[in-house]
Every structure is written in structure tokens, then in C-alpha cells.
N, C-alpha and C positions, 0 to 999 in steps of 0.2 A: 504494500500500500504506500503510495507516495504522499509526501507532505502536502503538496497542493490539493490533492483530492480529499484529504482529511482536515484541511485547515478550517478552523471554526472562525467565522467572521466576528469581529469585535461586537459584543452585544451591549447595548445601553441598558442601564437599570430603568425600571418602569417610570420612576419619577423624573429621570433626566431627560426623557424624550421631549416632554412639554416645555422644559426649561431652556432648551437650546434654540436660539433664534434661527429661523431659516431652515430648520430640520423638516424635511418633507416626509410625511408618513405614507408609505406605499398603500395603494388601494388593495384591499383583500376582501373577497366576497365569498370564497368557498375553500374550506380547509378539510382535507381528508385525513382521518385517523385510521391507520392500519393497526388492528388489534385482534383479539378473539372475543369480542363483545358477546356473541351469541353462543359461547361455550355452554355446555350443560352445567359446568361449574359456575354458579351465579356470582361468585366472587369476581370473576373476570368481567361480567356485565356490570357489576356494581362500580368497579374502578373506572370502567370505560364511560359509564353514564356520568359519573362525577366529573371526569375530565371534560367531557363534552359540555356539560352544563356550566361548568366554571369558565371554560373558554368562551362560551356564548355571552356570559356576563361581561367579559372583558372585550369581546368583539361583537357588540350588539347588532351590528348590521351585516354580520357574516354568518353564512351557513356552515355549521360544523357537523360533519357526517362521518360515521364509522363504517369502514369496510372490513368485514370479518375475513381473516386470512384463510379460514377454512371454507369460505364461500357461503356461510350461513346468512340468512336474512331475517331471522326472527328467533325468539327464545323457543326452545323445543316444546312442542305441544304434547309430546308423548315421551316416555322414557324407557326405551327398549333395552335389550341386553347386549346390543351389538358392541358397544364400547368396552363393556366388561369382558365379553368373550374375546375381543381383540387383545386386550391387555393380558388376559390369561394365556392366550396362544403365544404372544410375543415373549412373555415371561419364561415360557418353557423352551423357546428356541435358542440354540447356540447363537452367540453374539453375531458372528459373520452372516449367518443365515437370516437372522432377524433384521439386520441392517439392509441386506439385499432385498428382502421382501418389502420392507418399508419404503425403500427408495423406488422400487418399481411401482408401487402403488401411488406414491407421491408424484412421480413423473407422469403417470397416466392422468391423475387429477389435474395437474397443472396444464397439460396439453388439452385435456378435454373440456374444462370449464373454468378453472380458477383464473388463468391469465385473461380470459374474456371478461370475467367479472371485475377483475382489477382494472382493466381498460375502461369498462363502462363506468366504474365508480370514480375514476379520475377525470371524467368528462367535465370540463369547465373549472377544474381545480386551480387554485392559485398557490397552494402549499400542501405538502405531504408531511405527516407526522407518524413515526413508528413509536407506538407506546400507548399506554403503559402496560405493565404486566411483565411476567417472566419470559420475555420474548427472545432474548439473545442466549438461548439455551439449545442444546443439541441432544434431544431424545430421538435417536434413530433418524436424524436429519430432518425432522419435521419442520422446525422453524428455519433452519438454514435454507431449505429449498423454497418454502413459501415466501419468506422475506426476500429472497433473491428474485423470485418472480415479480413481487410487488415493486421492488426497486428498479427492476429492468423496465417496467412500464412507466415509472416516474422519470427515469433517465431518458426514455424515448421522447417524452414531452418536455425535457429540460426543466422539470419542476424543482424548486428548492425543497430539500428534505431535512427535517429535524428528528431527533430522537428524544423522547421525553419519558423520564421516570421508569426506565426499563430495568429489569433484573438481568444480570449478566452472569452466567454460570462460570465457575472457575476453570472448567475443562470442557473442551470440544473435541470431537474426533478430527482427524486430519482432513477428512472430506468436508466436514462441517466448517472447519476453519477456512478452507479454500473458498467455499461458497460464500461465507460471510465477508471475507476480505475482498473478493472480487466484486460482490454486490455493492459494498460501501465505497470501494475505490472508484466505481463508475457513477455513483450517485453524486448529485450536487448538494453535498452535506453542508449545512450552514451552522448547525449547533447541535450539541448532544448533552444529555443529562441522564443520570442513572439514579436508582432509588436508595442506594446505600454505599458505604465505603467499600465493602467487599466487591460489589459490582463495579465500582470505579477502578479498583485494582485489576479486576478481570478484563475490563475494557482496555486498560493500558497494556496488560500482558498479551492479549490476543492481537491487538492491532499494532503493537510495537512502538518504538520510540518516535517514529515520525507522525503518529496520530496525535492530534490535539487532545488534551485531557477532557474527560467528561465531567461536568459538574454533578454534585449530589443534590437532589431535591426530594421532597417528601412524597411518598406514594399518594396519588390523588384520592384513593379510597378513604383517606382520613377526613375528607370533606363530606362523608355520608350524612352526617347530622345536619348539614346545610341544605341537602337536596332531597331528603326523605323525611316524612313525618315520624315523630317518635311515639312509640306506644306508651301507654300509661303504666307506671310501676306502682305497686302497692307500697305504702310506707312501711319500712321494716320488713319488706318482703325477703324471701329466701329462695327465689327461683333461679336455678342454674341451667343454662342451655348447654347441653353436651353434644358437641358436633362430632359425628362419627365418620371416620375415614376407613375405607376398606384396607386391611393390611396389604393386600396385593398392590394397591396404588402407592402405599407408603414404600413398599419394597421396590417397585418399578422406578420411582423417582428419587429414592435415596439409597438405602442398602438393607440387606437382610436383617442385620441386627436391630434396625429401627422398628421392624415389624414382627420380630420373632415372638415377643411376649404378648402381643395385643389381644389375641383370641381369649386368653384367660384374664388379661389385665383390664379390659373394658368392663366386664360385669362386676369384677371386684372393686373397681373405681366407683361404679354406681352405688354399690353397697356402702362404700365409705362415705359418699356424699349424703346418702339417706341417714346414716348413723350420725352424721354431723348436723342433722336437722334441716337439710335442704330438700326442696322439691325439684325434681329433675325433668327437663323437657328434652327428649332425644330429637335430633334433627341432622340433616346433612346440607351441604352447600348445593346439592342438586345433581352431582355427577351420578350417572346411572349405576355404576359399580358400587358406589357408597350406599345408594338407596337399596339396592338389592341385598347387599350385605346386612344392612340394618334390619330390613324387613324380614329377613330370614332368621333373625335372632332375638328380636325385641321381646317376644313373649317369654322366652327363657330368661332373658336379662331382668325383666320386670319381676318375675317370680323370685329370682335370686336376690334382688335388691330388698325385697320385703318392705316396700314403702312407696311413697308417692313418686313414681316414675311413669311418664306418659310419652307417647309417640306424637310428635307434632305433625300437622298436615304437610304434605310435600309442597315445595315452593315452585312457582311458575315464573317469577320475575325477581330481579334484584330487590325491588321494593318489598316483596314478601320476606326475603332474608333480613332486610333492615328492620322490618316490623318485629320479627321474632327476637332478634338480637337486642333491639332497643328496649324491649319489654322485660328483659332479664336483669337479675341483680349480679350475675357473673356468667362468664362463658368459659368452657373448657374445650380445647380441641386443637387439631393439627392445622386446620385450614387457615391460611394467612388472612384472607379478607373477612372471615368471620371475626377474627381477633381485631383486625384494623377497624371494621365497622363498630364493633363493641367499644373500642377505645374512643372513637369519634363521639359516641353517645354517652361517654362517661361511665361505661360498664367495664369493670375489671375483668381481665382475661387471664386464664392460666394456659399458656401455650405448651403443646405437646411436641417435643423436639423430633424433627425428622428431616428438615431441609434448612440449610443455613440461612435462607431468606427470612424465615420466621425469627430466628435469633437476631438477625440484623434489625428487624423492625422493633422488637422488644428492647434492644439496646438503644435505638434512636429515641424511643418513647420513655426511656429511663425506667423500664419495667423488667429488666433482665432477670431479676431475682424470682420472677414468676414464670420462668421457663422451667419445664419439668420433663425429664427424659424417662419415658416408660420402661426403657431397658435398664435403668439404674435406680429408679425411685419406686418403692412399693406402692401398689394401688391403694393400700390401706391408708396411705398418707394424703390421698387426694382431697378428702374432706377438709383436713387441717390446712393444706396448701391453698385451697380455694378461700377459706375463711381469712387467711393471711392476706390474700390478694384484695379481698373486699376491704379489709381494715387499712390497707395502704392507700392513702389519699391519691386520687387520680384527677388531674386537671388537664384536659385535652386542648384547652383554648390556645396556648402558645403555639402548639404544633399546627393546629387548624389555621391560625393566623398566618403562620409561615407558609403553609401550602397555598393559601389564597394569594399571598404576595408573589409567590413563585409562578403561579399560573398567569397572573397579570403581567409579570415581567416577560414570561414566555410569549404572551400575546403581542407584546411590544416588539419582540424579536421577529415574530412572524410578519408583522407589518414592515419592519426594517428590511427584511429579506426581499421585499417587493420594490424597494427604492432603486 
């Protein structure tokens, strides 16, 4: 990757634009966000909607539109078993065979419909944004190939490209690294940001010394409380939302040790919460494999808990997820955006360790002591750990204010890229 191709244009702070006499703000009427907004995991939709809505507040005359990198156009109306079966099959395949199968499928999708959808989505666009979410990752070349296709279409139109609040995995396959490097070297990249220090280090390591550094910004999901209504909480309530993730998904996206104990750990943790005096609402972020896993076990888990444990209705939209989370007195789970949304609404979370991205957010929010590793912490301690998280005062206002300021500054950069 060459220095000119990765050069980040000098960006003015949001307040400086208006103060500079003679500065001409470029006209911008349509911004395209490439993301995975319509993923079955509604946390992806939540952060995408928050970024869309906050950008619209800063660009009131601009159309801000998401184009899903998987070609989806709406939140799933049904939740079949295809994704869970695919993960199970890929998990059993030897790595080389799994990567070959995944690449062949992705190439067929890109040729068959994705590139056409990217091309249509970019019609009339003034700027392109990659983000947010855990997009610069390489699980069987999924994002390297899809983002390469999206950036190729943006390059064809010579559109300015920004990267906003993405997660960057510390390691990519050699094929994934080639795809990402080639895609970004050909793009008209004007500015880049990532969502945590580890991602910033990953950006620098992957793109080399010639790449301009990426700034660190707050994940836009922290704005959830500004863009979704809050459910009422009972004074002195003891409701804990327990977000269940299929151990298969934990293993696929992290390592086997992170998932090894979960089958027994989950029901024991529920028992611990009940014994600590909590009412527990079981839910998932929406991924089909998580739903199927939970629905196959909750009767046994409820019997084992011997107390007030209920199964929440399945969610259809990010707003549904926000409603459940905001109405709880605490959250326990692996899923990052369940925890981020909880933080935004002032709901304490106990994060279950599996992916470094979750640790990064808890550290940023100064809640790192409330990360818990199921492979190392007894399930019997979950009730006490949750009570400790509730007792530890949480004030999300400073981080929310920072996120608002950063999106406004980003909007100014998008305008500046059009001058």
C-alpha cells in the first residue's frame, strides 16, 4: 500500500469549520454507509441505525443510507436454521477446506448479485463510509471479499471513502490481507477511524508504516439512548437480562476454551442469579443459532434455576432489543451491542469474555472490572458479580457526549471531502 493512497486529508474539528473565513463547505446530498445493518444479529442494526440517525442530525439536508454488505434489504422476517447449520458445517471442516468452500460461495454471491446491489446503492452518492461494526475482520474471507467488492464500485465512481468506528481484528489470513490492502490502496480514502486502541494497533500492523494512522472514536451504539425510547424500570427492581450466545458461535469467533464450559455454566449462572434475589429474562440478540440454542434448553434451565426465570419474546428490530435492555436493572452476556446499549441507558452490564472487542469497550467505559471469563470464574459467583456491577455507579453521559461530538466532526469531514 502506498503512502499517497492511504494519506488521510487534514481534517478540521467541527467547531473550526465555521470559524475560518472563506472556508467553503462542499455540497453533500447522499452518503452511503456500507455495513451489515440487516444482520440477524440486531446489535449490528442497532449501531448502524444510531450512526445513520446521528449523521442525519449533523447533515440535515443529506440522505444517509445503509447498504448491507450481504445484500440484505430488511430485518429478517423469519429465523430459519440455515445460518446455524452453516456454522456447524464450517466448524467441522478442516481449515483449508472451509476457506475454499467459503471463498467459492462468496465469489458466486459477488458475481451474481452483490456487486449489482452495491452499484445500485451508490447511484447519486457523494461519499462512501465503511462502518461501523467489526468489519475489518477475516472469518473465512467474508469481509475481505465483500468490502473489496464495495470499494471497487466506489473506486469506479471516484467517490471519497471514509472508515468510521470499525473493529479491526489482530490477525488476517494472507489472502484476506491481500484483499484488504488492494481494496484500500485503490480507494480514494480520505479519513479513517476505529473503535478502540486494539483496532488502531491492528490497522497500523496490517496496513504498514506508510498508512496514515486511524483515529479512535466511540462505537456509535453508545448513542442508543438518544435514538430509542427507554422502557420503564421499577424502582428497586431486580430484573437481569441474560443474553444467551450459542457456544458454537463463541467457538467459531474466538477459541474452544471460551466455549468449553458454557453448556453447564449457563444454567448454573441462572441458578446463582435467582439465589441472589434476581428475576431473570432470557433473550438473544437475534442470531438464529442463538435462538435455536436457547429455545432448545430454556425449559430445563428454568427448572434448574428454581425461581423467576422467563423467556423473552424474540426480537424483530433493533428497537425491540433496546426496549428489553433499557427495561432491565442489569445485563449479563457475551454480545457486545447488548452491553453497549445497556451502558447507553445507564444499565450495568456484566460482560462474558470471548472476543477482545468486548474487553476493549468495557475498558473504554471504565467498567473493566465487570468482565467475567466463564472459563475461569465459577457460575456460582455470577449473582454476586452482577450485584457488584449494579452497586458500581454508572454515568454514560460523558461517553455519549463524546460520541455525539465525534459524529458531528465526522460530518464536517464528509463535507470537507467535497470541496
